[in-house]
KEDRENFI-927935 format. One record per residue: residue in three letters; x, y, z of N, C-alpha, C in turn. Coordinates in pm, whole numbers, plus 32768, in hexadecimal, padded with zeros to 4 digits. Atoms other than C-alpha are relative to their C-alpha. Layout:
alaXYZXYZXYZ;...
This chain:
met7FFF8085802E546DBD6D3501804E7F9C7FF3;pro7F8080527FAF54E9BC1A355E801F7FBD7F54;ala8024802980745573BB8C342B7FFA7F967FAF;gly803E8066802C54DFBA5533EF7F6B80727FDF;gly80797FCC802C539EBB40340F800480547F8B;ala7FF47FC28066543EBC0832BB80017FD17F6B;gly802C807F80485497BABA322A7F7C7FB07FA0;arg80A07FE780235341BA5332137FA080837FBD;gly80767F77807252A9BB9E3193804A7FF37F46;gln7FBA8009809553DDBB8030537FD37FA87FBD;val805B80578061536EBA2E2FF57F5C80297FFF;thr807B7FE7800B51FDBA6F2FF17FFE80717FA3;asn7FF97F6D80485246BBB62F3680157F9F7F65;gln7FFB804F805F52BCBAC62E4C7FFF7FC77FB5;ile8070806880295213B9BE2E0D7F8380487FB6;thr80A37F8C804A50F4BB062DC380517FF67F76;leu7FBD7FC7805351DEBB632CBF80367FA57F87;thr7FD5805D806C524EBA112C477F667FEE7FBA;ala80B680187FFB50BFB99D2C307FD780627F63;gln80237F7F80495083BACD2B5B803A7FF37F65;ala7FB98041805251B2BA812A847FDB7F827F9B;val7FF0807780445166B91D2A4F7F627FE47FB2;glu805D7FD680494FF5B9A329E8802480497F83;glu7FD17FCC806A5099BA8728E780447FC47FA3;ala7FA5806B80665162B974286B7F807FB37F97;leu80448071803D5040B873283F7FD1804F7F72;glu80567F9780464F73B99D278E800D7FF47F67;glu7FA67FE6806F5091B9D1268B80027F917FA9;arg803C80B3801C50A6B84326507FA07FFF7FA6;ile8092802680524F32B85025F77FD380367F61;leu80157F9180784F51B965252D80417FF97F52;lys7FCA804C808C503FB8F8244D7FF07FBE7FAE;gly800780AC80474FCAB7B12407802B7FAC803C;val7FDD80457FE150A0B71C24CA7FD57F65804B;tyr804C803480204F82B676257E7F5080127FCF;pro80557FBF804F4E74B68824867F717FED805F;pro805C801C7FBA4D07B69624ED7FC17F717FEF;gly804280867FEC4C58B542258580757F9F8019;ser7F6580787FFE4DF2B4BA258B7FFD7FFA80C6;thr80057FEF7F784E49B45E26F5809680088028;leu7F877FEA7FDF4F45B4D82796805E7FB38064;pro7FB880947FBC5071B413283D7FC5803A80BC;ser8025800F7FA0506DB3B8299B804B8097807E;val7FB77F9F7FC2509FB4B62AB480727FFC8062;arg7F9C80457FD751D6B41F2B38807180167F74;val7FB58005809F525BB40F29AA801280A97FFF;leu7FEF7FA78023520AB59B298C802480848071;ala7F9E7FC67FC352A4B5EC2AE2809E7FFB7FEA;ala7F478018802E53F1B54D2A737FE480557FB7;glu80587F8C80BE53AAB61A29078020807C8056;leu80357F8C7FBC5382B74329D98063803980A4;gly7FA57FD17FA7546AB75D2AE97FB8803E8082;thr803F7FAE7F825374B77E2BFA7FBB7F4A807F;ser802E806A7FBC52B0B6852D107F7F7FD37FB7;pro808E7FF880165163B5D12CAF7FB780048029;ser80757F7F7FFC50ACB68C2D8C7FEA806D7FEF;thr80057F83803E50F8B7982CF57FA880077F83;val8050802A80A75099B6EF2B727F758010802B;ser807F80237FD94F45B6A32C377F8F806B8014;arg80267F657FAD4F0DB7FB2CD77FC980367F7C;ala7FD87FA180684F37B8B82B747F8E7FBB7F84;leu8072808880604E63B7672AA17F7F805E8048;gln80BA7FD27FC94D0AB7D32BA4801280A97FD7;gly803C7F7680374D81B9672B287FCB7FED7F8F;ile80317FC680974D59B94D29CB7FA17F827FD1;glu80438049802B4C35B82D29F87FAF805F801E;arg808C7FB17FFA4B5AB8FD2AC2801C806A7F6C;arg80427F8580524B96BA0A29AB7FD97FB27F50;gly802E806E80624B47B8CB28BB806C80007F52;trp7FAC8085807F4C92B85727D1800A7FBB8012;val7FF4808A800D4C9EB748286E7F817FA08026;asn8055807B7FD04BD5B61D28CA80197F7F8078;val7F8A804D7FA74C4EB55C29E87F777F648057;ala804D80727FF34BACB3DA2A07805D7FA3807E;asp7FA580567F954C49B3022B58804F7F9F7FC6;arg7FA7808480244C80B1E12A8780327FDE7F4E;arg7FA17FD7807B4CCAB264290B8076804E7FD3;gly7F8E7F83800E4DA0B396296D7FB380787FC0;val80037F7F800B4DB7B4DA29047FE2801B7F70;ser7FD97FDE80E44D20B54127737FE380697FF7;val7FDC7F8080664D26B67D26BD7F60800C7FFF;ala80A77FB380654BB6B7312672801F801C7FC3;ala8060801E808A4B0DB709254B803880727FE6;met80097F9780684B1EB868253B80218093804D;ile7FE57FE27FAD4BBFB971260A7FA580828018;pro806E7FAF80074AD5BA7226C6802080727FDF;arg800F7F7280514ABBBBC82614800180468048;asp7FF57F827F964A83BC83275580747FF1805B;asp7F497FD17FA04C04BC2327D1806780107F88;gly7FF3800680A64C85BC78269080A680698052;pro7F687FDC7FE54E10BD4126C07FF580B08025;asp80337F4C7FF04D67BECB26DA80428056808E;glu7FD67F747F7C4D8FBF53282680BE7FAB8030;arg7F4F80227FBC4F0CBE682873802F80657F72;thr7F877FFF80584F90BEDA272A800A80F78004;ala801B7F3080004EF2C078275C806E800580B7;asp7FBD7FD77F994F95C04528BA80F97FF57FE9;ala7F807FD0803D50DEBFE32814806280497FD7;leu7FB07FC2803450F9C0D127237FF1807F805D;leu7FE57F587F8E50D0C1F1283D805A800B8052;gly7F9280197FB051BBC14728F2808C80267FA5;leu7F827FCF807B52CBC19227A47FDC80338007;ala803E7F8A803B5231C2CE274A805F80568061;val7FA07FA47F70529EC35E28C380787FEB8004;arg7F937FE0801B53C5C2EA2896805A80527F9F;trp7FE87FCA806F5401C35E2751801A80CC8025;arg80487F7D7FDF537EC4AF27C0809280348073;leu7FBE80097F965470C4882903809D80197FD6;tyr7F8C7FFA807655A3C477281A8000803B7F8E;gly80317F6C805C5533C5E2276F7FD07FBA7F80;arg803F802580A154BEC50D26317F8680367FD9;thr80737FB5804553A6C5A025567F8F7F6B7FFC;ala807E805E802D524DC50D252D801D7FE67F93;glu7FD1801A808C529FC54023BB804E7F687FE2;asp7FCD80537FFE53B4C46623EB7FBF7F428009;phe805280C27FCE52FCC32624B37F957FD87FB2;leu80788044808351E6C33D23BA80667FC97F88;ala7FE5802A80C452BDC308227A803A7F698086;leu7FC2807C7FB35397C1F223857F9E7F757FF4;ala807D80697FF75228C14C23BD7FB77FC77F58;ala8008802C807651CEC145226880527FB37FBE;his7FA8803A805B5317C0A921ED7FC17F848039;val800680627FA152F8BFB522E17F477FA47FEC;ala8088803880435194BF6422687FEA7FC07F97;asp8011806D809551E3BF1F20E7806D7F8E8032;glu7FB780B57FCF52D6BDFA21967FB57FE8804A;ala8071808C7FE051D8BD8422537F907FBA7FC4;phe80848068803150BEBD57216E804F80137F60;arg7FF7804080725194BD3020097FEF7FD77FE3;pro7FFA80A880595140BC121F29802D7FAF8015;thr7FB380937FC85175BABB1FB67FD47FB17FBF;arg807A80908049512CB9551F2380307FCA8044;ala7FFC808C7FAD50EBB83D1FB880807FC48024;ala7FA0807F7FDA51C5B76C20697FCB7F86807B;phe801180E07F8851A2B5D720E680767FF47FEB;phe7FAB80667FC4527EB52121B47FB97F737FD4;val80488074800D51F9B3AF212580797FC88054;glu7FA4805E7FB65284B287221F7FB37F98801D;cys805280647FCB51CCB15E227C7FAD7FFF8088;asn8030800E7F505206B14E23E97FAE8096804E;pro80407F687FD650EBB23B24A38064806E8055;val7FE97F777FB051E3B2A0257C8096807E7FD4;glu7FBD7FC8806052E8B2F924BD7FF780607F93;val80447FC1805C522FB39A23C6800280AF804D;ala80127F787FAB51D4B4902502805D8055801E;glu7F437FE27FC8532EB4B5259C802C80317F96;ile7F887F87806E53F1B52B243D7FAD80597FD2;ser80337F94807752DBB5F723948000806A80C7;glu7FE97F967F8552EEB6AC2501807180317FFC;arg7F9B7F9B7FF8544AB6EE24EC8017804B7F9D;ile803B7FCF808C5435B73723857FD68084803B;thr803A7F987FFE5363B82F23C7804A805A807B;arg7F957FB77FE15412B8AA24F0805480257FEE;glu7F677FE6802B5560B8D5247D800480437F87;val80097FC080A154DBB94222F77FEA8056801C;glu80557FDB7FC653E9B9F923717FA580187F95;ile8054801B805152E7B9AC227F7FA07F75800E;arg803A807B800751D0B8CC22877FF97F6A7FED;ile7FD980798036520FB78D225B7F747F7A804F;glu806A80047FCB50CEB6F022697FF47F1D8005;pro7FC28054801250F1B55B22D47F967F6D7FC8;leu807A805B809A5055B41921D080517F658026;leu7FF0808B7FFE5050B2B7223880357FD37F34;val7FED805F80A550AFB1E020C47F777FB17FE3;asp80D8806380574F3BB12B21057FFE80667FB7;asp80487F89802E4EB7B27320DD802780347FB5;leu7FD47F97808C4F88B3061FDC7FD17F917F74;arg8057808880474F2AB1941F177F6B80207FF8;ala80AB801680114DAEB1D21F6F800580727FB9;asp801F7F90801C4DB3B3161ED18076808A7FD4;pro7F4E7F87801B4F03B3A71E1A7FD080557FD1;lys800D7F7480184E42B4D51DA17FF1806E8067;arg7FF57FA67F9A4E49B58A1EEE808280347FE9;val7F6A7F997FBF4FC1B5E21EC9803C800C7F66;gly7FF07FC780A34F94B6491D2E805280B08004;gly7FE87FB8801C5066B7571CCB806D8016808F;ala7FFA7FE67F4C5118B7421E6D80947FD07FEF;leu7F9B805C7FE05286B6EB1EBF7FEA7F7D8059;val801A80697FA7529FB5AA1F6080737FB68029;ile7F6E80397FE353A7B52920357FFD7F7B8042;thr802D80777FEB53F5B3E1208980887FB47FF5;pro7F5580377FFF54FDB2DB20F380057FA97F8F;phe7FAD8055808F55DCB23B1FD87FA67F538020;phe802B80797FF5551FB0E7207A7F767FFF7FB5;his806C8017807653B7B1661FDF800D80407F7A;leu800F7FF580765437B1E71EC57FB17FB27F58;ala8050804C807F53D0B0FF1D9F7F9580148023;glu8077801D7FE75282B0E71E527FD880697FEF;val80607F4080555225B29C1E41802B7FFC7F97;arg7FC87FEE80A952D9B28F1CCC7F717FE38005;ser80738059808351E0B1941C707F797FED8037;cys80987FF2800F50A9B2431D1F7FB280837FEB;val80237F727FE950A8B3A91CF3800980297F47;gly7FFB7FB680A050AEB4621B7F80A1805C8001;glu7F997FD98004519DB5241AE4801280B8802A;asp800E7F907F98513AB6581B9F805E8038805C;val7FC980167F7A51D8B5E21CB980BA80108020;glu7F357FEF7FFB5371B6111D377FF27FCE8086;ile7FF380657FAE53BDB5071DF380A28038801B;leu7F6B7FF97FA454FFB54F1EE07FF47FB78054;pro7FE0807F7FA05572B40D1F7080A380488063;leu7F787FE47FAB5655B44120D9803A7F6B8033;asn7FCE80887FA6571CB33E218B7F9880208077;val801780617FB25677B2C022AE80407F9B8058;ala7FA780878000574CB1DD23687FF07FF680D8;pro801A803B7F6E570AB11C24DA805180668060;ser7F907F7E7FAB5782B23A260780707F738034;glu7F5480177FCA58C2B1FA26B380117F9D806B;ala801D80807F52581EB12927EB7FEB7F907F98;ala80238061801E5772B02F271280777F9E7FAA;met7FB8806180675881AFE22620809B7FC28091;arg7F837FFF7F7B596EAFF6279C7FCC7F578021;ala804F80707F9D5892AEAE28437FF57FB87F97;leu7FFE80838075587CADE126D4807B7FC5803A;ser7F6C801480075A09AE0526D280347FAA8066;glu7FFE80317F7759FFAD9D282A7FC77F6B8022;leu806780687FE3593EAC3E280D80557FAA7FE9;pro7F89805E80095A05AB0528257FD47FB27F89;arg8021804E80655A3EAA4E272A7FDB7F597FB1;asp803E8042800F597FA93027377F878011802D;ala805C7FE37FB75860A9CA27CD7FB47FFA7F84;ala807B7FF080735700A97227227FBE806E7FD0;val802B7F777FFE5692AAA5267F7F857FD47F8C;val8061801280C7552DAABE259E7FE180928018;ala80517F7C7FFE54A5AC1D25507F707FFC7FDD;val80D3800D8015532CAC4F25637FEF809E7FA6;gly80427F848050529FAD7224417F6E7FAB7FD9;arg80A8800E80065139ADBE242B7FE87F717F3D;asp802D802F804A5136AD2622A880927F997FDC;asp7FA5803080705230AC6A219A807880568007;arg7F547F6980265307AD9E2136802F7FFF806A;thr7FDB7F917FBC532AAE4B226580577F6F80BA;thr7FB380917FDB53C0ACDF2318805580057FEB;gln7F7E803A8061549FACA9220A805B8098802C;gln7FDC7F8B7FC554FBADFC228C805480028040;ile7FDB80207F7D551EADC723DE806E7FB57FEB;ala7F8F807A800E55E1AC7123A7806580337FE1;gly7F8F7FCF803156D4AD1522DB808580688024;leu7F7F80057FA85753ADE823A380218010808C;ala7FA780347FA15786AD2724C8805A7FB97FE6;ser7FB380517FE85836AC522410806280547FCF;his7FAB7F9A804458F1AD7623748082802A805A;tyr7FC07FCD7F5D5962ADF424E880357F898034;ala801180AD7F7E5964ACA025AE80327FB97F9C;leu7FE3806380265A4CAB9D25AE7FBF7F767FB4;thr7FF780CE801D5965AA7E25677F66806A7F99;arg8066800080755839AA7E24337F6E7FE68052;ala80857FD77FE456D2AAFA24A17FA97FC37FB4;val806C8052806D559DA9F624277F8580868008;gly80667FB87FFC544FAAC423C17FAA7FE88005;ala8091803B80045317AAB524277F7D806A7FF8;ser80657F847FCD51EEAB7223D77F7D7FCE8049;leu8071801D7FCE50BCABE024867F6F7FAD7FB2;thr80507FFE80394FE3AB7523A080327F658012;asp801B806B7F74503EAA112419800E7FD2805F;pro7FD47FE57F78501EAA1D255280307F7C8058;leu800180767F885028A8C425BD80B87FA07FCF;arg7F8D7FDF800C5199A8CF251F803080508066;val7F757F797F9051FEAA0325C87FFA7F84809E;glu7FCA80397F745195A926271280577FA48013;gln7F86809C7FEA526FA7E826F380AB80697FC7;leu7F2F7FCC7FFB53AEA8BF2663800E805E809C;ile7FBA7FEE7F925377A99E279A801A7FB38083;asp7FA280487FAA5372A88B287C80857FC5801B;ala7F818011800954B9A81C27EF8060805E7FDB;ala7F6A7F8680195572A94C27DD7FFF80238092;asp7FA67FC37F99565EA9E128A67FD980AA8036;val800A7F5680325615AB4F28027FAF800A7FC9;val804A7FD4806154EDABCA27678029808D7FCF;val7FDA7F6180465541AD1026857F75803E7FAE;val80557FAA800B5417ADFA2635801E809F7FDA;thr7FCA7F55800C53FFAF5C25E17F6680318056;asn804F7FCA7F9B52E4B05E26B37F967FE87F7B;ala80947FFE804751E1B038256F7FC17F2E8021;thr804D808E805051E1AEB325A57FA77FE68087;asp80487FE57FB450B8AE6C269E80087FAC8044;leu8048805D7FCA50EFAD4927517FB880068090;pro804A80307FBF5004ACA6281780267FF48096;ala7FB780307F7F504BACD2298580007F588043;ala800880697FBC5024AB8029FA808C7FB67F9F;leu7F82802C8014512EAB21290B80C3806B800A;arg7F7B7F6D7F8D5232AC53299D7FEC7FA78066;ala7FF4804C7F6451F2ABAC2AD7806C7F6A7FC7;arg7FAD80767FC8527DAA702A6180777FDF7F97;ala7F6F8021803A539BAACB297A806F805A8055;lys7FD27FED7FB554CAAABF2A348053808C800C;arg7FBE7F7D7FD15574AC1529D57FBE80557F93;ile7FF07F97807B5500AD0728E78032809E7FDA;val7F6C7F8F801055EAAE00282C7F9F804D7FA1;leu802C7FFF8068552BAF09278B8054806F7FB7;ile7FC57FC3803C559AAFAF264D7F8C80AE7FF2;asp80267FAE8034554DB11D26158044803E7FA6;phe7FD87FAD801C5581B22C251B801E80827FFE;glu7FFA7F59800C5628B39324B3804180087FAD;leu7FE37FFA8066565DB42E23C680AB807C801D;glu7F9A7FA07FC857ABB4DA23B1802B806A7FB1;ala7FB67F7880325860B6292391800380287F6D;ser800A7FC9806F58A3B65422457FDA7FED7F90;gly80767FCE8067574CB61F21DC7FBB80477FE6;leu80427F77800A56D0B72D2259803B80627F92;glu7FD87FC6803C57A5B7C821787FCD80067F7A;ser802580468072572AB71320357F4E80557FF4;val80C07FCB7FFA55A3B77B20BE801480938006;arg80007F4980085625B92A20F57FF780237F7B;ala7FF57FF08065568DB9071FB27FA07FF97FB0;ala80848015805E5560B8691EEC7F9B8042801C;val809D7FFB7FE55476B9141FBA7FF280E97FD6;arg7FFD7F678061553FBA911F1A801D80057FA7;ala801F800D808D5549BA0B1DCC7F647FFB7FEB;ala80B58006805753BAB9B91DE47FC1807D8033;glu807C7F827FE45340BAF01EB0805680727F7B;ala800E7FA7807753FDBBC01D657FD77FFE7F8E;ala803C803A80A05381BAFA1C607F618057802A;val80857F9B7FE45224BB5E1D217FC980878009;ala7FF77F748028527FBC9E1D298019803D7F6E;asp80017F81807752CFBCE61BCB7F717F9C7F83;
């Protein structure tokens, strides 16, 4: 067979496998609560970048889990998680296939069925041991989903994303739970919850790319920081002024006239990915610098320690 034909065949097989892997990754995130029922999934391009594949492959995977009722696809509103996963689409068949493959390999290694059952029981005990509910609380809807997912993935505990506004509206939902939040929101979270809630503050900092972009702004640049409300506007303006050589002026979207006037006069507009800046204003901005945030790696060790302590308390 010509080399070109073999290459095409290999690519086709790779795409098929990758689409299946994407389906499994999305299902796992839904089951872990990274994407709660009714929530909107990130865009196809964002998912493709996160999972290291192409947008077309992600689209195929979404079509697959849509057919089985896991998500609902709407052209304009994006993809939302179904309110309830269909009962007839459970993991029984796939789990049985996986166990069968492991059991066959176990037998080929010369091990006994009793040993396999003992190991399976140990693994089941680990997987189903009592756990304490855990939440990551943030005001930024993009960051709360991304950081919750990272903690869930790396610490291997289900972290439920929760917006500060939702916590304020219903603080009882975190009763007895472990609440993880950036230091920026620590005082606010502490004022909402009861004494039975353990709060773990973490340092969430601007990404390296964001800090570099701010540090490279000209000294004489007119910079305006735009936030969703007065508090987030102050945060963005403070960060911009800290890393740049020039002072940023703040403008909250709650005062649209001021935002419009300052954007027209500014050389640079600084926002976060939670700033829902209208398209018309984006078009008028000479330059936009986006501040995104990252959880520092040391924070993950703090989460692991808190999780271990919480699990020990539940077990006792």
